[in-house]
MARBA-3410 file (N, C-alpha, C, O; in Angstrom, 1 decimal):
211
-31.5,-5.6,13.3,-31.7,-6.4,13.1,-33.5,-6.4,12.1,-34.4,-5.6,12.4 ~ -33.5,-7.1,11.4,-34.7,-6.6,10.2,-35.5,-7.0,11.0,-35.4,-7.3,12.2 ~ -36.8,-7.1,10.0,-38.3,-7.4,10.8,-39.1,-7.7,10.0,-39.8,-8.7,9.9 ~ -39.0,-6.4,9.0,-39.8,-6.9,7.4,-39.3,-7.7,7.0,-38.1,-8.0,7.1 ~ -40.9,-8.7,6.1,-40.0,-9.1,5.0,-40.5,-9.2,4.1,-41.7,-9.7,4.2
-40.2,-8.6,2.7,-41.5,-8.1,2.0,-42.2,-9.7,1.3,-41.7,-10.8,1.0 ~ -43.4,-9.4,1.1,-44.2,-9.9,0.8,-43.3,-10.6,-1.5,-43.5,-11.7,-2.1 ~ -42.8,-9.8,-1.6,-42.6,-10.0,-3.5,-40.8,-10.8,-2.6,-40.0,-11.5,-3.2 ~ -40.7,-10.6,-1.8,-39.5,-11.5,-1.4,-39.9,-12.9,-2.0,-39.5,-13.5,-3.1 ~ -41.0,-13.5,-0.5,-41.6,-14.9,-0.5,-42.1,-15.4,-1.5,-41.9,-16.6,-1.7
-42.8,-14.6,-2.5,-43.5,-15.2,-3.5,-42.3,-15.8,-4.5,-42.4,-16.9,-4.9 ~ -41.1,-14.8,-5.0,-39.7,-15.3,-5.6,-39.3,-16.2,-5.3,-38.6,-16.8,-6.2 ~ -39.4,-16.8,-3.9,-38.7,-17.4,-3.7,-39.7,-19.1,-3.6,-39.1,-20.1,-3.3 ~ -41.3,-18.9,-3.8,-41.6,-20.3,-3.9,-41.4,-20.2,-5.7,-41.6,-21.2,-6.4 ~ -41.1,-18.9,-6.1,-41.3,-19.1,-7.4,-39.6,-19.8,-8.5,-39.2,-20.1,-9.6
-39.2,-19.9,-7.3,-37.3,-20.1,-7.4,-37.5,-21.6,-6.8,-36.8,-22.5,-7.2 ~ -38.5,-21.9,-5.6,-38.8,-23.5,-5.1,-38.7,-24.7,-6.8,-38.0,-25.5,-7.3 ~ -40.1,-23.8,-7.0,-41.0,-24.1,-7.5,-40.0,-24.7,-9.5,-40.0,-25.7,-10.1 ~ -39.6,-23.7,-9.7,-38.8,-24.5,-10.7,-37.4,-25.4,-10.3,-36.7,-25.9,-11.2 ~ -37.0,-25.4,-9.2,-36.0,-26.6,-9.3,-36.7,-27.6,-8.7,-36.0,-28.5,-8.1
-37.5,-27.7,-8.8,-38.9,-28.9,-8.6,-39.5,-29.1,-9.6,-40.5,-29.7,-9.2 ~ -39.7,-28.8,-11.2,-40.1,-28.8,-11.8,-39.3,-30.3,-13.0,-40.0,-31.3,-13.3 ~ -37.7,-30.0,-13.2,-36.9,-30.8,-13.4,-36.9,-32.1,-13.0,-36.9,-32.9,-13.9 ~ -36.9,-32.6,-11.7,-37.0,-33.6,-11.7,-38.5,-34.8,-11.7,-38.6,-36.0,-11.8 ~ -39.6,-33.5,-11.6,-40.9,-34.0,-11.3,-41.3,-34.1,-13.2,-42.1,-35.0,-13.5
-40.9,-33.6,-14.2,-41.3,-33.7,-14.9,-40.7,-35.2,-16.0,-41.2,-35.9,-16.9 ~ -39.3,-35.4,-15.3,-38.8,-36.4,-15.9,-39.6,-37.4,-15.4,-39.9,-38.3,-16.2 ~ -40.2,-37.8,-13.6,-40.8,-38.7,-13.1,-42.2,-39.3,-14.0,-42.5,-40.4,-14.2 ~ -42.8,-37.7,-14.7,-43.6,-38.3,-15.4,-43.8,-38.3,-17.0,-44.8,-38.2,-17.7 ~ -42.3,-38.4,-17.1,-42.2,-38.6,-18.2,-42.1,-40.0,-18.5,-42.6,-40.6,-19.4
-41.4,-40.4,-17.2,-41.0,-41.5,-17.2,-41.8,-43.0,-17.0,-41.2,-44.1,-17.1 ~ -43.2,-42.7,-16.6,-44.2,-43.3,-16.0,-45.3,-43.4,-17.5,-46.3,-44.1,-17.9 ~ -44.6,-42.2,-18.1,-46.0,-42.7,-19.2,-44.5,-43.2,-20.2,-44.9,-43.2,-21.4 ~ -42.8,-43.8,-20.1,-42.4,-44.5,-21.4,-43.2,-46.2,-21.0,-43.7,-47.1,-21.7 ~ -43.1,-45.7,-18.7,-43.5,-47.5,-18.4,-45.1,-47.4,-19.4,-45.3,-48.5,-20.0
-45.7,-46.8,-19.6,-47.2,-47.8,-19.6,-47.2,-47.4,-21.3,-48.3,-47.4,-21.9 ~ -46.1,-47.2,-21.9,-45.9,-47.7,-23.1,-45.0,-48.7,-23.4,-44.5,-49.0,-24.5 ~ -44.7,-49.4,-22.2,-43.5,-50.4,-22.3,-45.1,-51.8,-22.7,-46.1,-52.1,-22.0 ~ -44.8,-52.4,-24.1,-45.4,-53.7,-24.2,-45.6,-54.9,-23.5,-46.5,-55.6,-23.5 ~ -44.2,-55.0,-22.6,-43.8,-56.4,-22.3,-42.1,-55.7,-21.8,-41.2,-55.3,-22.5
-42.3,-55.9,-20.2,-41.4,-55.9,-19.1,-40.9,-54.8,-18.8,-41.8,-53.9,-18.9 ~ -39.3,-53.9,-18.3,-39.5,-52.9,-17.7,-38.5,-52.4,-18.3,-38.8,-53.0,-19.3 ~ -37.6,-51.7,-18.6,-36.6,-50.6,-19.3,-35.5,-50.2,-18.4,-35.3,-49.2,-17.7 ~ -34.8,-51.4,-18.5,-33.8,-50.5,-17.3,-33.6,-49.2,-17.3,-34.2,-48.5,-16.5 ~ -32.7,-48.4,-18.2,-33.1,-46.9,-18.9,-34.2,-46.2,-18.1,-33.9,-45.1,-17.7
-35.5,-46.6,-17.7,-36.3,-45.1,-18.0,-36.6,-46.1,-16.2,-37.6,-45.7,-15.6 ~ -36.0,-47.0,-15.6,-36.2,-47.4,-14.0,-35.2,-46.4,-13.7,-35.4,-45.7,-12.8 ~ -34.1,-46.4,-14.6,-32.8,-45.3,-13.2,-33.3,-44.5,-13.6,-32.3,-43.8,-13.4 ~ -34.4,-43.3,-14.4,-34.6,-42.0,-14.9,-35.3,-41.9,-13.5,-34.9,-41.1,-12.7 ~ -36.5,-42.9,-13.5,-36.9,-42.5,-12.4,-36.2,-42.7,-11.1,-36.4,-41.8,-10.3
-35.4,-43.9,-10.7,-34.7,-43.6,-9.0,-34.3,-41.9,-9.0,-34.6,-41.0,-8.3 ~ -33.7,-42.1,-10.2,-32.5,-40.8,-10.1,-33.5,-39.7,-9.9,-33.3,-39.1,-8.9 ~ -34.5,-39.3,-10.5,-35.4,-38.2,-11.0,-36.3,-38.1,-9.4,-36.5,-37.0,-8.8 ~ -36.6,-39.4,-9.0,-37.0,-39.1,-7.7,-36.5,-38.6,-6.4,-37.0,-37.8,-5.6 ~ -34.7,-39.5,-6.4,-34.4,-39.3,-5.8,-34.3,-37.9,-5.6,-34.8,-37.3,-4.6
-33.4,-37.4,-6.6,-33.0,-35.5,-6.6,-34.7,-34.2,-6.3,-34.5,-33.0,-6.2 ~ -35.8,-34.6,-6.2,-36.9,-34.2,-6.5,-36.6,-34.2,-4.3,-36.5,-33.3,-3.5 ~ -36.5,-36.0,-4.4,-37.0,-35.6,-2.8,-35.6,-35.0,-1.7,-35.6,-34.9,-0.5 ~ -34.6,-34.8,-2.6,-33.0,-33.8,-1.7,-33.8,-32.5,-2.3,-33.3,-31.5,-1.7 ~ -34.6,-32.1,-3.1,-34.6,-30.9,-2.7,-35.4,-30.4,-2.2,-35.1,-29.2,-1.8
-37.0,-31.1,-2.0,-37.9,-30.7,-1.1,-37.5,-30.7,0.1,-37.6,-29.6,0.7 ~ -36.6,-32.0,1.2,-35.9,-31.8,2.3,-35.3,-30.2,2.2,-35.7,-29.1,2.6 ~ -34.0,-30.5,1.3,-33.1,-28.5,1.9,-34.3,-27.9,1.9,-34.7,-27.5,3.0 ~ -35.0,-27.8,1.0,-35.9,-26.0,0.9,-36.7,-26.0,1.7,-37.2,-24.9,2.0 ~ -37.4,-27.6,2.6,-38.2,-26.9,3.4,-37.8,-26.5,4.5,-38.5,-25.8,5.2
-36.4,-27.1,4.8,-35.3,-26.3,6.2,-34.9,-25.3,5.7,-35.4,-24.5,6.5 ~ -34.3,-24.4,4.7,-33.4,-23.7,3.6,-34.5,-22.5,3.7,-33.9,-21.6,4.2 ~ -35.8,-22.2,3.5,-36.9,-21.2,2.8,-37.5,-21.5,4.5,-37.3,-20.6,5.3 ~ -38.2,-22.7,4.9,-39.3,-22.8,5.7,-38.4,-23.1,7.4,-37.3,-22.8,8.0 ~ -40.2,-23.9,8.0,-39.9,-23.7,9.5,-38.6,-25.1,9.4,-37.6,-25.0,10.1
-38.9,-26.3,8.4,-38.9,-27.3,8.8,-38.5,-28.2,9.6,-37.4,-28.8,9.7 ~ -39.8,-28.2,10.2,-40.1,-28.5,11.6,-39.7,-28.6,13.0,-38.7,-27.8,13.2 ~ -40.0,-29.2,14.1,-39.5,-28.7,15.1,-37.9,-29.4,15.2,-37.0,-29.0,15.9 ~ -38.0,-30.6,14.1,-35.6,-31.0,14.8,-35.3,-29.8,13.8,-34.4,-29.1,14.4 ~ -35.5,-29.3,13.0,-34.5,-27.6,12.7,-33.6,-27.2,14.0,-32.5,-27.8,14.1
-33.8,-26.7,14.5,-34.0,-26.7,15.7,-32.0,-27.6,16.1,-30.9,-27.3,16.6 ~ -32.6,-28.7,15.7,-31.6,-29.8,16.8,-30.4,-30.5,15.8,-29.3,-30.9,16.1 ~ -30.9,-30.4,14.8,-29.5,-30.8,13.1,-29.0,-30.1,13.7,-29.1,-29.0,14.2 ~ -27.8,-31.5,13.5,-26.1,-31.3,13.6,-25.6,-30.9,12.0,-26.2,-30.9,11.0 ~ -24.0,-30.6,12.3,-23.3,-30.6,11.6,-23.7,-31.3,10.1,-24.2,-30.9,9.1
-23.2,-32.3,10.6,-23.1,-33.2,9.4,-25.1,-33.5,9.3,-25.3,-34.4,8.5 ~ -25.6,-33.2,9.5,-27.1,-33.8,8.7,-27.4,-32.2,8.1,-28.2,-32.2,7.2 ~ -26.6,-30.9,8.6,-27.3,-30.3,7.7,-25.9,-30.1,6.3,-26.0,-29.2,5.5 ~ -24.9,-30.9,6.3,-24.3,-31.1,5.2,-24.9,-32.1,4.5,-24.5,-32.2,3.3 ~ -25.8,-32.8,5.0,-26.3,-34.3,4.3,-27.4,-33.5,3.7,-27.4,-33.6,2.5
-28.1,-32.8,4.0,-29.0,-31.9,3.2,-28.2,-31.1,1.8,-28.3,-31.6,0.7 ~ -27.5,-30.2,2.0,-26.9,-29.8,0.9,-26.0,-31.1,-0.3,-25.3,-30.8,-1.2 ~ -26.1,-32.3,0.1,-25.2,-33.4,-0.4,-26.8,-33.7,-1.6,-26.9,-34.3,-2.7 ~ -27.6,-33.1,-0.7,-28.8,-34.2,-1.2,-29.0,-33.6,-2.4,-29.3,-34.4,-3.4 ~ -28.9,-31.6,-2.8,-29.1,-31.6,-4.4,-27.6,-31.5,-4.9,-27.5,-30.7,-5.9
-26.6,-31.9,-4.5,-25.4,-32.0,-5.4,-25.7,-32.8,-6.7,-26.6,-33.6,-6.6 ~ -25.2,-32.7,-7.8,-24.6,-33.4,-8.7,-23.5,-34.3,-8.5,-22.6,-33.9,-9.2 ~ -23.1,-35.3,-7.9,-22.3,-35.8,-7.7,-21.1,-36.0,-9.2,-19.9,-36.2,-9.0 ~ -21.4,-36.0,-9.9,-20.6,-36.4,-11.3,-20.6,-35.2,-11.9,-20.1,-35.2,-13.0 ~ -21.1,-34.1,-11.4,-20.3,-32.9,-11.8,-19.6,-31.7,-10.5,-18.9,-30.8,-10.7
-20.1,-32.1,-9.5,-19.6,-31.2,-8.1,-18.6,-31.4,-7.2,-19.0,-31.1,-6.0 ~ -17.5,-31.7,-7.2,-16.9,-32.2,-5.7,-17.2,-31.2,-4.5,-16.7,-30.1,-4.5 ~ -17.9,-31.8,-3.8,-18.0,-31.5,-2.5,-17.4,-31.7,-1.5,-17.4,-32.9,-1.1 ~ -16.7,-30.5,-0.6,-16.0,-31.0,0.8,-16.8,-30.0,2.2,-16.8,-28.8,2.2 ~ -17.3,-30.8,3.1,-18.1,-30.4,4.2,-17.6,-30.6,5.2,-16.8,-31.5,5.4
-18.4,-29.3,6.5,-18.0,-30.3,8.2,-18.9,-31.7,8.4,-20.1,-32.1,8.1 ~ -17.8,-32.2,9.2,-18.5,-32.8,9.5,-18.9,-33.2,11.2,-17.8,-33.1,11.9 ~ -20.1,-33.8,12.1,-19.8,-33.1,13.7,-21.0,-33.6,13.9,-21.6,-34.0,13.0 ~ -21.6,-33.5,15.3,-22.2,-34.1,15.4,-23.1,-32.8,17.1,-23.7,-32.9,18.2 ~ -22.8,-31.8,16.3,-23.2,-30.8,17.2,-24.1,-30.0,16.9,-23.9,-29.8,15.7
-25.0,-29.5,17.1,-25.8,-28.4,16.8,-25.9,-27.7,16.5,-25.6,-26.8,17.3 ~ -26.3,-27.0,14.9,-25.4,-25.7,14.9,-26.8,-23.9,15.3,-26.5,-22.7,15.3 ~ -28.4,-24.8,15.8,-29.2,-24.0,15.6,-29.8,-23.5,14.5,-29.2,-23.2,13.5 ~ -31.3,-23.6,14.8,-31.6,-22.8,13.4,-31.2,-21.7,12.4,-31.0,-21.7,11.2 ~ -31.0,-20.6,13.3,-30.6,-20.1,12.3,-29.9,-20.2,11.5,-30.2,-20.0,10.4
-28.7,-20.5,11.8,-27.1,-20.4,11.3,-27.5,-22.1,10.2,-27.4,-22.1,9.0 ~ -27.8,-22.9,10.8,-28.5,-24.0,10.0,-29.4,-23.4,8.5,-29.2,-24.0,7.5 ~ -30.2,-22.4,8.6,-30.5,-21.9,7.4,-29.3,-21.4,6.7,-28.9,-21.9,5.7 ~ -28.6,-20.2,7.5,-27.7,-19.7,6.4,-26.5,-20.5,6.3,-25.5,-20.2,5.8 ~ -26.9,-21.9,7.0,-25.6,-22.5,6.0,-26.2,-23.1,5.1,-25.4,-23.3,4.1
-28.0,-23.8,4.6,-28.0,-24.1,3.2,-28.0,-23.2,2.2,-28.0,-23.6,1.1 ~ -28.1,-22.0,2.4,-28.6,-20.9,2.2,-27.3,-20.3,1.6,-27.6,-19.6,0.6 ~ -26.0,-20.3,1.7,-25.4,-19.6,1.5,-24.7,-21.4,0.3,-24.6,-21.6,-0.9 ~ -24.6,-22.1,1.5,-24.3,-23.2,0.2,-24.9,-23.3,-1.0,-24.1,-23.6,-1.9 ~ -26.3,-23.1,-1.3,-26.6,-23.2,-2.7,-26.3,-21.8,-3.3,-25.9,-22.0,-4.4
-26.3,-20.2,-2.9,-26.2,-19.3,-3.1,-24.0,-19.3,-4.1,-23.3,-18.6,-4.8 ~ -23.9,-20.7,-3.6,-22.6,-20.7,-4.0,-22.8,-21.8,-4.8,-21.6,-21.9,-5.4 ~ -23.2,-22.3,-5.1,-23.5,-23.9,-5.8,-24.1,-22.8,-7.7,-24.0,-23.1,-8.9 ~ -24.5,-21.7,-7.0,-25.0,-21.1,-8.6,-23.9,-20.3,-9.2,-23.9,-19.9,-10.4 ~ -22.7,-20.1,-8.3,-21.9,-19.9,-9.0,-21.2,-20.1,-9.9,-20.5,-19.3,-10.5
-21.5,-21.5,-10.0,-20.4,-22.1,-10.6,-21.0,-22.5,-11.9,-22.1,-23.0,-11.8 ~ -20.3,-22.5,-13.5,-21.9,-22.8,-14.4,-21.6,-24.0,-14.9,-22.0,-24.4,-16.0 ~ -20.6,-24.9,-14.0,-21.7,-27.0,-14.5,-21.0,-27.7,-13.6,-21.5,-28.5,-12.8 ~ -19.7,-27.2,-13.8,-18.8,-28.3,-12.5,-18.6,-27.3,-12.1,-19.0,-26.2,-12.1 ~ -17.1,-28.1,-11.3,-16.7,-27.1,-9.8,-16.1,-27.6,-8.9,-16.0,-28.8,-9.0
-15.7,-27.1,-7.9,-16.0,-27.5,-6.3,-16.6,-26.5,-5.5,-16.8,-25.3,-5.7 ~ -16.9,-27.4,-4.5,-17.5,-26.5,-2.9,-17.2,-26.7,-2.3,-17.0,-27.9,-2.3 ~ -16.8,-26.3,-1.2,-16.0,-26.5,-0.1,-16.2,-25.0,1.0,-15.9,-23.8,1.0 ~ -16.8,-25.9,1.9,-17.8,-25.2,3.3,-16.9,-25.1,5.0,-16.4,-26.1,5.5 ~ -16.8,-24.1,5.3,-15.6,-24.7,6.5,-16.8,-23.6,7.8,-17.4,-22.5,7.6
-16.7,-24.2,8.7,-17.2,-23.6,10.3,-16.6,-23.9,11.1,-16.4,-25.0,11.6 ~ -15.9,-21.9,11.7,-15.4,-21.5,12.9,-16.0,-21.2,13.0,-16.7,-20.4,12.3 ~ -16.1,-21.7,14.8,-16.8,-21.5,16.3,-16.0,-20.3,17.2,-14.8,-20.7,17.4 ~ -16.2,-19.4,17.5,-15.5,-18.2,18.7,-16.6,-17.5,19.8,-17.2,-18.1,20.7 ~ -16.4,-15.7,19.3,-17.9,-15.3,19.8,-19.0,-15.1,18.9,-20.0,-14.4,19.1
-18.5,-16.1,17.5,-19.5,-15.8,16.6,-19.0,-17.1,15.9,-18.2,-18.0,16.2 ~ -19.9,-16.9,15.1,-19.9,-18.7,14.3,-19.8,-17.6,13.0,-20.3,-16.4,12.8 ~ -18.9,-18.6,12.3,-18.2,-18.1,10.5,-18.4,-19.2,9.9,-17.7,-20.3,10.0 ~ -19.5,-19.0,8.9,-19.8,-20.3,8.1,-19.1,-19.5,6.5,-19.6,-18.4,6.0 ~ -17.7,-20.6,5.8,-17.8,-19.9,4.8,-17.9,-20.8,3.4,-17.2,-21.8,3.4
-18.5,-20.4,2.5,-19.0,-21.4,1.3,-18.1,-20.9,-0.1,-18.2,-19.8,-0.6 ~ -17.1,-22.0,-0.5,-16.2,-21.5,-1.5,-16.7,-22.5,-2.9,-16.9,-23.7,-2.9 ~ -16.7,-21.7,-4.0,-17.2,-22.5,-4.9,-15.7,-21.7,-6.2,-15.2,-20.6,-6.5 ~ -15.5,-23.3,-6.5,-14.3,-22.7,-7.4,-14.4,-23.3,-8.2,-15.4,-24.0,-8.0 ~ -13.9,-23.8,-9.7,-13.6,-23.8,-11.3,-13.6,-23.3,-11.8,-13.7,-22.1,-11.4
-13.4,-23.5,-13.7,-13.4,-22.6,-14.4,-14.8,-22.0,-14.8,-15.8,-22.7,-15.1 ~ -14.7,-20.7,-14.6,-15.9,-19.1,-15.0,-16.2,-19.6,-13.8,-17.0,-20.5,-14.1 ~ -16.2,-19.6,-12.7,-16.5,-19.9,-11.2,-16.7,-17.9,-11.2,-15.8,-17.2,-11.6 ~ -17.9,-17.5,-10.9,-17.9,-16.1,-10.8,-19.8,-15.5,-10.5,-20.7,-15.8,-11.3 ~ -20.1,-14.5,-9.2,-21.2,-14.2,-9.3,-22.0,-13.2,-10.2,-21.8,-11.9,-10.1
-23.1,-13.9,-11.3,-23.2,-12.8,-11.5,-23.9,-11.7,-11.7,-25.1,-12.0,-11.6 ~ -23.6,-10.4,-12.1,-23.5,-8.9,-12.1,-24.9,-8.4,-11.3,-24.8,-7.6,-10.4 ~ -26.2,-9.0,-11.7,-27.6,-9.1,-11.4,-27.5,-9.2,-9.9,-27.9,-8.4,-9.1 ~ -26.8,-10.8,-9.5,-27.2,-11.2,-8.0,-25.7,-10.0,-7.3,-25.6,-9.6,-6.1 ~ -25.2,-9.9,-7.9,-23.3,-9.2,-6.6,-25.1,-7.6,-6.4,-25.3,-7.3,-5.2
-25.8,-7.0,-7.2,-26.2,-6.3,-7.1,-27.3,-6.6,-5.8,-27.6,-5.7,-4.9 ~ -27.9,-7.8,-5.9,-29.3,-8.3,-4.9,-28.0,-8.5,-4.1,-27.4,-9.3,-4.8 ~ -27.5,-8.3,-3.5,-26.5,-9.3,-1.9,-25.9,-7.8,-1.1,-25.6,-7.7,0.1 ~ -26.0,-6.5,-2.2,-25.8,-5.1,-1.4,-27.1,-4.1,-0.6,-28.3,-3.8,-0.9 ~ -26.3,-3.7,0.3,-27.3,-2.8,1.2,-28.5,-1.9,0.3,-28.2,-1.0,-0.6
-29.9,-2.2,0.7,-30.8,-1.2,-0.2,-31.3,-1.8,-1.5,-32.0,-1.2,-2.3 ~ -31.0,-2.5,-1.6,-31.5,-2.9,-3.0,-32.6,-2.8,-3.3,-33.3,-3.0,-2.3 ~ -33.4,-2.2,-4.8,-34.6,-2.4,-4.7,-35.4,-4.1,-5.0,-34.9,-4.8,-5.9 ~ -36.7,-4.4,-4.3,-37.0,-4.5,-3.9,-37.6,-5.3,-5.4,-37.5,-6.5,-5.8 ~ -38.3,-3.8,-6.1,-38.6,-4.9,-7.3,-38.4,-5.1,-8.6,-38.9,-5.2,-9.7
-36.8,-4.8,-7.7,-35.8,-5.0,-9.2,-35.7,-6.8,-9.0,-35.9,-7.5,-10.0 ~ -35.6,-7.1,-8.0,-35.4,-9.5,-8.3,-35.9,-9.6,-9.3,-36.3,-8.9,-10.2 ~ -35.7,-10.6,-8.8,-36.4,-11.9,-10.1,-36.6,-13.1,-9.5,-36.5,-12.9,-8.3 ~ -36.8,-14.6,-9.9,-36.4,-15.8,-9.4,-35.2,-16.1,-9.6,-34.9,-17.2,-9.6 ~ -34.0,-14.9,-10.1,-32.7,-16.0,-10.4,-32.0,-15.0,-9.9,-30.8,-15.0,-10.2
-32.6,-13.9,-9.0,-31.4,-13.2,-8.6,-31.6,-13.0,-6.3,-30.9,-12.6,-5.4 ~ -33.2,-13.9,-6.5,-33.8,-13.5,-4.9,-32.9,-14.3,-4.1,-32.8,-14.1,-2.9 ~ -32.2,-15.2,-4.7,-31.2,-16.5,-3.8,-30.8,-15.2,-2.5,-31.1,-15.1,-1.4 ~ -29.9,-14.3,-3.3,-28.5,-13.2,-3.1,-29.6,-12.4,-2.1,-29.1,-12.3,-1.0 ~ -30.7,-11.9,-2.2,-31.0,-10.6,-1.3,-31.3,-11.6,-0.2,-30.8,-11.4,0.9
-32.3,-12.8,-0.5,-33.0,-13.8,1.0,-31.4,-14.0,2.0,-31.4,-13.9,3.2 ~ -30.1,-14.4,1.1,-29.2,-14.9,2.1,-28.2,-13.8,3.1,-27.7,-14.1,4.2 ~ -28.2,-12.9,2.4,-27.9,-11.0,2.9,-29.1,-11.4,3.6,-28.9,-12.0,4.7 ~ -30.2,-11.2,3.2,-31.6,-11.1,4.4,-31.5,-11.7,5.8,-31.7,-11.1,6.8 ~ -31.2,-13.0,5.4,-31.0,-14.1,6.7,-29.6,-13.3,8.0,-29.9,-12.9,9.1
-28.4,-13.3,7.3,-27.7,-13.3,8.1,-27.8,-11.5,8.6,-27.6,-11.3,9.8 ~ -28.0,-10.7,8.1,-28.7,-9.5,8.4,-29.5,-9.2,9.9,-29.4,-8.4,10.8 ~ -30.7,-10.6,9.4,-31.9,-10.5,10.5,-31.2,-11.5,11.7,-31.6,-11.6,12.9 ~ -30.4,-11.9,11.4,-29.2,-13.0,12.7,-28.3,-11.8,13.4,-27.6,-12.1,14.4 ~ -28.4,-10.5,12.8,-27.1,-9.5,13.7,-26.6,-9.8,13.7,-26.0,-10.1,14.7
-25.9,-10.1,12.0,-25.0,-10.4,11.2,-24.6,-10.2,10.6,-24.4,-9.0,11.1 ~ -23.7,-10.1,9.2,-23.1,-10.0,8.1,-22.2,-11.0,7.3,-21.4,-11.9,7.8 ~ -22.5,-10.7,6.0,-22.2,-11.8,5.0,-21.2,-10.4,3.8,-21.5,-9.3,3.3 ~ -20.0,-11.3,3.9,-19.0,-10.8,3.2,-18.6,-11.5,1.2,-19.1,-12.6,0.9 ~ -18.2,-11.2,0.7,-17.4,-11.8,-1.2,-16.4,-11.3,-0.9,-16.0,-10.2,-0.6
-15.8,-12.5,-1.2,-14.8,-12.1,-2.2,-15.0,-13.2,-3.5,-15.6,-14.2,-3.8 ~ -14.0,-12.1,-4.2,-14.1,-12.9,-5.8,-12.3,-12.5,-6.5,-11.6,-11.5,-6.6 ~ -12.1,-13.6,-6.6,-10.7,-13.9,-8.0,-11.0,-14.8,-8.9,-11.5,-15.8,-8.6 ~ -10.8,-14.5,-9.8,-10.4,-16.0,-11.1,-10.9,-17.0,-10.8,-10.1,-17.9,-10.5 ~ -12.2,-17.4,-10.7,-12.1,-18.7,-11.3,-12.4,-19.3,-9.3,-12.0,-20.4,-8.8
-13.0,-18.1,-8.6,-13.0,-18.5,-7.6,-14.3,-17.5,-6.6,-14.1,-16.3,-6.9 ~ -15.3,-17.7,-5.6,-16.0,-16.6,-5.1,-15.7,-17.8,-3.4,-15.8,-19.0,-3.2 ~ -15.5,-16.6,-2.5,-15.9,-17.0,-1.7,-16.8,-16.4,-0.5,-16.2,-15.8,0.4 ~ -18.5,-16.7,-0.3,-18.7,-15.9,0.9,-19.2,-16.7,2.1,-19.5,-17.8,2.4 ~ -19.1,-15.2,3.0,-18.4,-15.7,4.3,-19.6,-14.8,5.0,-19.9,-13.6,5.0
-20.1,-16.0,5.6,-21.5,-15.0,6.7,-21.0,-15.5,8.2,-20.5,-16.6,8.4 ~ -21.3,-14.2,9.6,-20.0,-14.2,10.4,-21.7,-14.0,11.5,-22.3,-12.9,11.5 ~ -22.3,-15.0,12.3,-23.5,-14.3,13.7,-23.1,-15.1,14.4,-22.4,-16.1,14.4 ~ -23.9,-14.1,15.5,-23.5,-14.4,16.6,-24.0,-15.7,17.0,-24.6,-16.5,16.3 ~ -23.6,-16.0,18.5,-23.5,-17.1,18.6,-25.3,-17.4,19.5,-25.5,-16.3,20.1
-26.2,-18.2,19.7,-27.0,-18.0,20.2,-28.7,-17.5,19.4,-29.7,-17.3,20.1
END
């Protein structure tokens, strides 16, 4: 089981988190400026932009709070449905069709983090639009499979390299660190991460011990 977690990886994850929050927060700022410029009344388009951007930022904050952080005391008790809801909160519904498991059984903090990061990594393989299917199987182990499909779906070569054992930490970037971190989580949990890729389809399979 891995113990050491490189400082550079933490820095890159922070960079990635901030990058994903810049767009919705900037949109909120722009919307507020437009409201200030309105001489009378409130423009429906501006209010729609504000509502969408605030919802997007909140969804990403709740997601990353648990995917990258401790997530508070309730992270251990998150159910499968609640974990799926966190993924749903970062998906643009008009672009991604997602099928995710439901259920009230708690997954446990480690499995929840792996679920979230696996889903996020799978979403990154989609160029813009497509499908995401997540499945969970329990036996002697927990197997979480995230499958992304659609035209142009595929792992970028640099991300595929980041998933490999022994990758040079200095070679990682904010765009590739998600792959390294997801693989690290699986290995740290005593499990493994496998990848299968065909034309326009990528499956990421995490298998970890129960407990």
